[in-house]
Each structure stands twice: as C-alpha cells, then as structure tokens.
N, C-alpha and C positions, 0 to 999 in steps of 0.2 A: 143323619149328618155325617160328613166325612171326618175321619180322625187325622187331621193334618197337623204337621209340625209347624211352628211359627215360620221357619225358613221357607217351607213349601208354600205356605199361604202368601208370604211376601213375594216370593218368586213369581207366582201366577198373577198376583196383583200388578206387578210391574210390567206385565206383558199386555195390559189393557190398552186398547186403541180408542177408547170412548172419546167422542167429540163433545160430550155434554159439559157445559160450563155453568157456573152459577148464574142465575137469571130468573126472570119471571115470565118469559114468553110462554104462551099456551102451547101445548103439544097436541097436534092433530094426529090421531092414531088411525092407521089403516086397519082393516079387519084382521089381516094376518098378524099384525102386531098385537092387537087385543087378544087374539087366540093364544099367542105365545105368553103373554103376561098372565092370562087365566091359567094356562098350563103350569106356569111357575108359581101360581097362587100369590101374586104380588102386585095386583093392580093398585090396591090401596097403599101398599108399601111404597110403590114408585111415586104416587101422587104426594104422599106426605114427606118422604125423604128428599125428593127433588124440589119440593115446594112449588110444583107446577100445577096448573089447571089442565086436566086431561079431557080432550074433546074428541068425540066421534061424530062424524057427519051422519045425517039421517040415512044416507045411502049405505055407508059402511055398517051402520047399526043393523040394518035389515039383512045384511049378508051373514050375520052370526046366527046360525041355525042351531048349534049345539055347544055346550060347554065341553071343552076337550077333556076335562078330568072325569066327568061322570055322565056325559051325554044329556045333561039337563037342558031344558028348552032355552035356546039362546036369547030369545026375546024376554023371557023372565029374568035371565041374568042381567041383560042390559037394563031392564026396568029397576032391578034392585040396586045396581051400581049408580043409576041416575037418582034414585030416591034417596040414597044415603049421601049423595053429594060427591061421590068418588069420580063420576063421569058426568060430563055435560053433553047433551045431544044437540048438534048444530043443524038448524034449518038454513039452507042456502038462500041468500038474497039474490036480487036480480043480477048484480055484478058477478057474484060467484057462479051463478047458473050459466052466464055467458062462457066462462072458462070451462065449466063442467061439460056443456054441450059440445064445445070445440074438441075437448079431449076424448070424449066417448065417440064422437063422430068422425075422428081423424081416420084416414084410410090406413089399412093394415100396411106395415106392421106397427104403426104408431098409435093405434087406437087403444084406449085403456078401459078397464072395467069400471062399473059405477063407483065402487068404493074407493078405488085408487084415484079416479078422476075427481071425486068430491073432496077427498083429503087434500089433494094439491090445490084445488080451486079455493078451498078455505084458507090454506096456509099462504096462498099468493097475496092475501091482503094483510094478514098479521099472523105471527106465530111460526111454528116449526112443524114441518111434515115428518112424520115417523113412518117410514115405509121400508119393506124388506125386498120386494120383488125387483129383479134386475131391469125389466122393461120399464116399469114406472120410474125407477131411479134414473135411467137413461133419459127418458122424456123430461123429467124434472130438471136435470142438469142442463139439458139443451134449451128448454123453453122458459125455465124459471131459475136462472143462474143466481138470483139474489135471495132465493128461498133456502133457508138452512134445512138440511136433511139429516135426520137421525135414523138409526135402525134399532131393532129390539135390543141388540147387544150393546149399543151405546147406552141405553137406559139401564139395563141390568148391571153393566160394568162401570157405571159412572163412579167417579171418585167419591161422591157423597154416599153411594151405596156401600162401597168398601169401608169407608171410615165409620159409618153408622152401624153396619150389620156384620162386618168382617168378611174376609175372603172366602171362608168355608161356606157361609150362607150364600154368597154370590155364586160360588161354584155349584151349589145345589140348585139354585134357581135356573142357571144356564142349562144344567143337565136336564131338568124337568121341561124347560122350553124346547129342548131338542128332542127328548124322548116322547113327551106327551103332546106337545104342540107341533112337532116336526118343523121347527124353526129352520129357516135357511141361514147358512153361514156365509156372510160376504167373503169374497176372495181374500181381502186384506187380513181377515181375522183367522184364516184357516191354519196358518202356521203358528198362531199365537195362543190358541186355545190349548189347554192342558190335554195331553194325549188320552188320559183316563176318561175325560168327558166324551171325546169323539168316539173312542173305541166302544165304550159302554153304550153310548147313545145309539150308534148305528147298529150295534148288535141287538139292542132292544127293538129297534124298528124292524130289523130283518126277521126277528122272531115273532113279530106281530103283537108284542106285549103292550104297545101304547094305544090309547084311545086317541083317534085323530081329530084335530079341529077341522071343521068343514065350513065352506063358504058357499052358501046358496047352491045353485045348480052346477057350479064350476068344480065342486068336489074339493079335494084336499089342496091346501096351499103348500106347495113343496118347491116351487121353482125359484 
C-alpha cells in the first residue's frame, strides 16, 4: 500500500475523469477490461461498490485464456466468477447476433474481434459497454452514438470507489492494472494519472516483471 499524505490522495482523486454515475445499468465488459480488473484483483469489488451487474458475453469469455496474475486457466476463472455471482455470462440472442455478425464482418479497418463485437452488440440493446481499445471505441461512437461507453479507468476511478475504499487503494488498483494487466491508458487520462503510477508501471513492463493478460490467439491486449 502507498504511504500517501491526505493532501496527496485528495489531489490525485480530484484529477479523476471517470464518467461513471450512480445507476443500475448492467456493465458489459470486453475481455481486455476483465483482464485489467483481474490484474487489479477487484472484479468483485467493482461489482459490489458500484452496485452493478457485470456481464461478459460468451465470446469475450472464451477469449480469456489466462489469469494475468498467476497464469491460472482463464476458463476456470470465468467459471468461478460466474458461480459466485460476480459475473454473468451472456448468450447473444438473434437481434444481438445480427449486430455481432455485422461488426465482425465489416471490411477492414472497421472489422472488430469477436469479444469487442459481442460486447457492443449486447450493450446496443441495454446497458453500458466497457471497452478500452481505440478501434472498438471509434466504431462504437460512430455506429452506436446512444450507447454509453466506459473504460477500465472509469470503473477503477469512479467516485464510489474513492469514497468507499480511499484514493490510496484506487492508486494501487490502477498501478496493478497497468503493470500486471498492461492496461491501455486513454489519451484523455494520460496527463491526469499520477506520475508515480506511469513511471513505475512502464518501468515494470520494460523489465518484464509483469505477467501479461492474454486474449486467445491475438496475444497481448496493449493497443
């Protein structure tokens, strides 16, 4: 845990750009987001603190091959989280599949991977899509302007997380998501994150000290 002063914690807290507001809409997590939350060891914490149902599409669930913390089998991790009620696994219905096939079948550079496409297809009907990748975000903003989009950092740095667990704990979760999960930092956040986080995180990644989250045959999620 970081030995922060009260003023340091409050200063970092005030820099948060989280879009998360109180509500009960379900959150549809893309695979990269789930990897980041596992890396931060906070999947259950996010669900309980934000009071939201966390849902992973069947396609995104299949893409989790390893736990980024210890390389444990990803499908066993998914099964455990589903069994204890932390996560729900969504099977796409006919309407969602129509959107899914359109997204995965789009010509390059607008085609999406299965997990991203399924996440957006689910959120198109209800809920919020939580995605980190630039390409998927671009497609979502263009094709689904009415679908709310969050990122991993929106969840970790939500006001409810600060108030319930404190800025120092949030700081640690963000650091772990970066170093262990190799979380992508959206451009808008880059000047807001504490320099100690980014310097230590990228140093750890450069030294190869982090176990990396993996997504199927596509390898690391880093873009």
